[in-house]
C-alpha positions as CSV (number, residue, x, y, z in Angstrom):
1,M,75.8,145.7,100.6
2,F,74.0,142.4,101.3
3,K,74.6,141.2,97.8
4,I,78.4,141.9,98.1
5,L,78.5,140.1,101.4
6,K,76.6,137.1,100.0
7,T,79.0,137.0,97.0
8,N,82.1,137.1,99.3
9,L,80.7,134.4,101.5
10,K,80.0,132.2,98.5
11,H,83.6,132.7,97.2
12,F,84.9,132.0,100.7
13,F,83.0,128.7,101.1
14,I,83.9,127.6,97.5
15,T,87.6,128.3,98.2
16,F,87.5,126.6,101.6
17,S,85.9,123.5,100.2
18,I,88.5,123.2,97.4
19,V,91.3,123.7,99.9
20,F,89.8,121.2,102.3
21,V,89.4,118.5,99.6
22,L,93.0,119.1,98.5
23,V,94.3,118.8,102.1
24,V,92.4,115.6,102.7
25,A,93.5,114.1,99.4
26,L,97.1,115.1,100.1
27,G,96.9,113.6,103.6
28,I,95.5,110.3,102.3
29,Y,98.2,110.2,99.7
30,H,100.8,110.5,102.4
31,G,99.1,108.0,104.7
32,A,97.4,110.3,107.2
33,E,94.4,109.1,109.2
34,A,91.7,110.6,111.3
35,H,90.3,108.8,114.3
36,F,86.8,109.7,115.5
37,N,84.5,108.2,118.1
38,E,86.9,105.6,119.4
39,D,85.1,103.6,122.2
40,R,86.4,104.3,125.7
41,L,86.4,100.6,126.5
42,A,89.2,100.2,123.9
43,Y,91.4,102.0,126.4
44,K,90.3,99.8,129.3
45,L,93.4,98.6,131.3
46,D,91.7,96.0,133.6
47,K,92.6,92.5,132.3
48,E,95.1,93.9,129.9
49,G,97.6,91.2,128.9
50,P,99.2,88.8,129.0
51,H,102.6,90.4,128.8
52,I,105.1,87.6,129.0
53,F,108.8,87.8,129.6
54,F,111.8,85.3,129.6
55,E,113.4,85.6,133.1
56,D,115.8,83.2,134.8
57,N,114.9,80.2,132.6
58,Q,111.2,80.8,133.2
59,L,108.3,82.5,131.5
60,V,106.8,85.2,133.6
61,V,103.2,86.0,132.8
62,N,101.8,89.4,133.7
63,Y,98.2,90.8,133.7
64,V,97.0,94.2,134.7
65,R,94.3,93.9,137.3
66,G,92.1,96.3,139.3
67,G,90.9,99.7,138.3
68,K,90.8,103.4,139.1
69,P,88.6,103.3,142.2
70,E,90.6,100.6,144.0
71,G,93.9,101.0,142.2
72,F,95.8,98.8,139.6
73,Y,98.1,96.0,140.3
74,N,100.2,93.3,138.5
75,D,98.9,89.7,138.6
76,Q,102.1,87.7,138.0
77,S,102.8,84.0,137.5
78,H,105.9,82.0,136.8
79,Y,106.2,78.9,134.6
80,P,109.0,76.6,133.5
81,L,110.2,77.0,129.9
82,G,109.1,73.5,128.9
83,S,105.4,73.9,129.8
84,D,102.3,74.8,127.7
85,I,100.8,77.8,129.5
86,P,97.1,78.5,129.2
87,V,96.5,82.2,128.9
88,K,93.8,84.6,127.6
89,A,93.7,88.0,126.1
90,Y,90.6,90.1,127.0
91,F,88.8,92.2,124.4
92,A,86.9,94.7,126.6
93,L,84.7,96.2,123.8
94,E,82.8,92.9,123.7
95,Q,83.9,91.4,127.0
96,Q,85.4,88.5,125.0
97,D,88.3,86.3,126.0
98,I,90.8,85.0,123.5
99,D,91.9,81.6,124.9
100,F,95.1,80.0,123.8
101,E,98.3,78.3,125.0
102,V,101.9,79.7,124.9
103,N,105.1,77.8,125.0
104,A,108.7,79.0,124.8
105,F,109.4,77.5,121.4
106,I,109.8,80.2,118.7
107,E,111.1,79.3,115.2
108,T,111.9,81.4,112.1
109,P,109.5,80.5,109.3
110,P,110.6,79.5,105.8
111,S,110.9,82.2,103.1
112,I,109.3,80.1,100.3
113,Y,106.1,78.0,100.2
114,T,105.0,76.0,97.2
115,D,101.7,74.2,97.0
116,K,98.2,74.7,95.5
117,N,96.4,75.9,98.6
118,P,94.4,79.1,98.7
119,I,95.7,82.4,99.9
120,L,94.0,85.3,101.7
121,A,96.0,88.5,102.4
122,I,95.2,91.5,104.5
123,S,97.4,94.4,105.7
124,D,97.6,97.5,107.9
125,I,95.1,96.4,110.5
126,E,96.9,98.8,113.0
127,S,95.4,97.4,116.2
128,A,91.8,97.1,115.0
129,Y,91.1,93.7,116.5
130,K,87.3,93.6,115.9
131,T,87.7,94.6,112.2
132,F,90.4,92.0,111.8
133,R,88.4,89.3,113.4
134,D,85.2,90.0,111.6
135,F,87.0,90.1,108.3
136,L,88.4,86.6,108.9
137,I,85.0,85.3,110.0
138,T,83.4,86.7,106.9
139,H,85.9,85.0,104.7
140,D,85.8,81.6,106.4
141,V,89.2,81.7,107.9
142,I,87.9,81.3,111.4
143,D,84.5,80.7,112.9
144,E,82.7,82.9,115.5
145,K,84.5,80.9,118.3
146,L,87.8,81.9,116.7
147,N,88.6,78.3,115.6
148,W,90.6,77.9,112.4
149,T,88.4,76.9,109.4
150,F,90.8,77.7,106.5
151,G,92.2,74.2,106.3
152,Q,95.6,74.1,104.6
153,G,95.2,77.7,103.4
154,H,97.6,80.5,103.7
155,L,96.6,83.6,105.7
156,V,99.1,86.3,104.9
157,L,99.3,89.4,107.1
158,V,101.2,92.0,105.1
159,G,102.5,94.1,107.9
160,D,101.5,97.0,110.2
161,F,99.2,95.2,112.7
162,V,100.4,97.3,115.6
163,D,100.2,101.0,116.6
164,R,97.5,103.7,116.3
165,G,95.0,101.9,118.5
166,N,94.3,100.4,121.8
167,S,94.0,96.7,120.9
168,V,97.6,95.9,120.0
169,T,98.0,93.2,122.6
170,Q,94.8,91.5,121.5
171,V,95.7,91.6,117.8
172,L,99.2,90.1,118.4
173,W,98.0,87.3,120.6
174,F,95.2,86.6,118.1
175,I,97.8,86.2,115.4
176,Y,99.8,83.9,117.6
177,K,96.7,81.8,118.5
178,M,95.8,81.4,114.8
179,E,99.3,80.6,113.9
180,Q,99.3,77.7,116.4
181,D,95.8,76.6,115.3
182,A,96.6,76.7,111.6
183,K,99.6,74.4,112.0
184,K,97.3,71.7,113.5
185,H,95.3,71.7,110.3
186,G,98.2,71.9,107.9
187,G,97.6,75.6,107.2
188,N,99.9,78.6,107.7
189,V,99.6,82.1,109.1
190,H,102.3,84.3,107.6
191,F,103.1,87.4,109.7
192,I,105.1,89.6,107.4
193,I,106.9,92.4,109.3
194,G,105.9,96.0,108.4
195,N,107.6,99.3,109.3
196,H,105.4,99.8,112.4
197,E,106.4,96.4,113.8
198,I,110.0,97.5,113.2
199,K,109.4,100.8,114.9
200,N,108.1,99.1,118.0
201,M,111.1,96.7,118.1
202,Q,113.3,99.9,117.9
203,N,111.5,101.6,120.8
204,N,109.9,104.1,118.4
205,F,106.5,104.6,120.0
206,Y,105.4,107.9,118.4
207,S,102.4,106.1,116.7
208,A,101.6,103.9,119.7
209,S,98.6,104.6,122.0
210,E,99.6,106.1,125.4
211,K,97.7,103.2,127.0
212,Y,100.8,101.1,126.7
213,L,103.0,103.6,128.6
214,Y,100.7,103.0,131.6
215,V,100.4,99.3,131.0
216,A,104.2,98.9,131.1
217,S,104.4,100.9,134.3
218,I,101.8,98.8,136.1
219,I,103.7,95.6,135.3
220,D,106.9,97.2,136.5
221,K,108.4,97.6,133.0
222,T,109.1,100.4,130.6
223,Q,107.4,100.7,127.2
224,S,110.6,99.6,125.5
225,D,110.5,96.4,127.5
226,L,107.2,95.3,125.9
227,Y,108.9,94.3,122.6
228,S,112.4,93.7,123.9
229,K,114.6,90.6,123.4
230,E,113.3,89.4,126.8
231,S,109.7,89.9,125.8
232,F,107.8,86.9,124.3
233,L,106.0,89.1,121.8
234,G,109.2,90.9,121.0
235,R,111.2,87.8,120.4
236,W,108.3,86.2,118.4
237,M,108.0,89.3,116.1
238,A,111.8,89.4,115.6
239,S,111.7,85.8,114.3
240,K,109.4,86.8,111.4
241,N,110.3,87.5,107.8
242,I,110.3,90.8,105.9
243,L,109.2,89.1,102.6
244,E,108.0,85.6,101.5
245,R,107.2,83.9,98.2
246,I,104.0,81.9,98.5
247,N,102.8,80.0,95.4
248,D,104.8,82.3,93.0
249,H,103.6,85.5,94.6
250,L,105.8,87.8,96.7
251,F,104.3,89.3,99.9
252,V,106.0,92.3,101.4
253,H,104.8,95.3,103.3
254,G,106.3,98.2,101.3
255,G,107.7,96.8,98.0
256,I,110.8,95.7,96.1
257,H,113.1,98.4,94.9
258,P,114.4,97.5,91.5
259,K,118.0,97.9,92.6
260,I,117.6,95.1,95.1
261,S,117.8,92.6,92.2
262,E,121.4,93.8,91.5
263,F,122.6,92.6,95.0
264,N,122.1,89.0,94.0
265,Y,120.7,88.1,97.4
266,S,118.2,85.2,97.8
267,L,115.0,85.7,99.8
268,E,116.5,83.8,102.7
269,E,119.6,86.1,102.7
270,I,117.5,89.3,102.6
271,N,115.3,88.1,105.4
272,Q,118.3,87.2,107.5
273,I,120.0,90.6,106.9
274,I,117.0,92.6,107.8
275,R,116.0,90.4,110.8
276,S,119.5,91.1,112.2
277,N,118.8,94.8,112.0
278,Y,115.2,94.8,113.3
279,R,116.3,96.4,116.6
280,K,118.8,98.9,115.1
281,P,117.3,102.3,114.1
282,Y,118.3,103.3,110.6
283,Y,120.6,106.2,110.0
284,T,122.4,107.3,106.8
285,K,125.9,106.0,106.9
286,R,128.9,107.8,105.5
287,D,129.8,104.6,103.5
288,S,126.5,103.0,102.5
289,D,126.4,99.4,101.3
290,N,123.9,96.9,100.2
291,E,122.9,96.1,103.7
292,A,122.2,99.8,104.5
293,F,120.0,99.9,101.3
294,L,117.9,97.0,102.5
295,V,117.3,98.4,106.0
296,S,116.8,102.0,104.8
297,S,113.5,103.7,105.9
298,K,113.1,104.7,102.2
299,T,114.4,101.9,100.1
300,G,114.0,98.9,102.4
301,P,111.2,96.4,101.6
302,A,109.2,97.3,104.7
303,W,109.2,101.0,103.8
304,Y,109.5,101.4,100.0
305,R,106.6,103.3,98.3
306,G,108.0,103.3,94.8
307,Y,105.1,101.5,93.2
308,F,102.9,104.5,94.0
309,K,105.3,107.5,94.2
310,D,108.2,106.7,91.8
311,N,107.8,106.9,88.1
312,L,108.7,103.2,87.6
313,S,108.6,101.5,84.2
314,Q,107.1,98.1,83.7
315,K,110.6,96.7,83.2
316,E,111.8,98.1,86.5
317,V,108.9,96.5,88.4
318,E,109.4,93.1,86.7
319,K,113.1,93.3,87.3
320,G,112.6,92.8,91.0
321,L,110.0,90.1,90.5
322,N,112.0,88.1,88.0
323,H,115.0,88.0,90.4
324,F,112.9,86.2,93.0
325,S,111.0,84.1,90.4
326,A,107.7,85.7,91.3
327,K,104.7,86.3,89.1
328,A,103.4,89.3,91.1
329,V,103.9,91.1,94.4
330,V,101.2,91.9,97.1
331,V,101.9,95.0,99.2
332,G,100.3,97.2,101.9
333,H,101.8,100.3,103.4
334,T,100.4,102.9,100.9
335,I,96.7,103.5,101.5
336,Q,94.3,103.0,98.6
337,W,90.7,103.8,97.9
338,S,90.1,100.1,97.2
339,V,92.2,96.9,96.5
340,N,93.6,97.3,93.1
341,K,96.3,95.9,90.7
342,R,98.9,97.9,88.9
343,Y,101.7,97.4,86.3
344,Q,99.7,95.0,84.2
345,G,98.7,92.9,87.2
346,K,102.3,92.6,88.6
347,V,101.5,94.7,91.8
348,F,98.5,94.1,94.0
349,A,97.8,97.0,96.5
350,I,95.7,95.9,99.5
351,D,96.1,98.6,102.1
352,V,92.6,100.1,102.4
353,K,90.9,102.2,105.1
354,H,89.1,100.1,107.8
355,P,86.9,100.9,110.8
356,N,88.6,101.4,114.2
357,D,87.7,99.5,117.3
């Protein structure tokens, strides 16, 4: 009897282990993630901000103040549009301030850059400020005081820097700060928009931390206001491109569907079309057209996974690259075990698992 029970338990654990491994592998293939042991300080509301809005020809700066014992309140200040406003974003895990200045001027970046300066690319940080910062320090993009040290280099952020964590505000303002600092040294920070940035601009917060529901309420806003047309961060994100060519390499969050080359659109035209649709949730239209194909949540550049899940030929991959005069494409979006290249070095996949704050 004991021998039969032992044999059955052995078979059970072997079967369970196989099923578990298959489920985990399937989850990773489809982009699932597990979050363990996230520090409580990452959820800290005190000093959250700044959340800045355009109101009545002014910039209104909001910070969450207070705490549970004494109660929360909104610390609000008003500034004229022409001023440089000193602000700071607070990273509670390390009690660190990110100091920078904000002004109302927001411009749309070019779609093409041609020089011989170095490029460093990273994607899918998903709110992990500490991981993001430490990566950049390690690779000499910034120093430990967050000063830009990459000279005239290109730092390319290949989408999905929001959602899934509690440091979204810190990550976005950190990008903004580096963007301003890089310009002073002749460098560039390229914030390529991913599908999660688009989700936030479309008020889709299913992947967002509930922290921001309460943050919005404390500053007398709704969560949809945080990235609206009146929000500084919302307006700033909406100015960004969906894809760029930098030194003959394309950078895009998802990928380039081969059919896009048949539309005969330039990079600038594609960016303009998709930017005009950032705030419009996609739905299948009765009469689909090229524009619908570009903003689709399956075939659009911010969403496409064909390099990993479609049986593409080398010719199909190169078709999209040749149309945009690119040697290769760098993508995130689809998680990998490690950074790798595919299709004879024409596709670089850089979305890898990273620690959470």
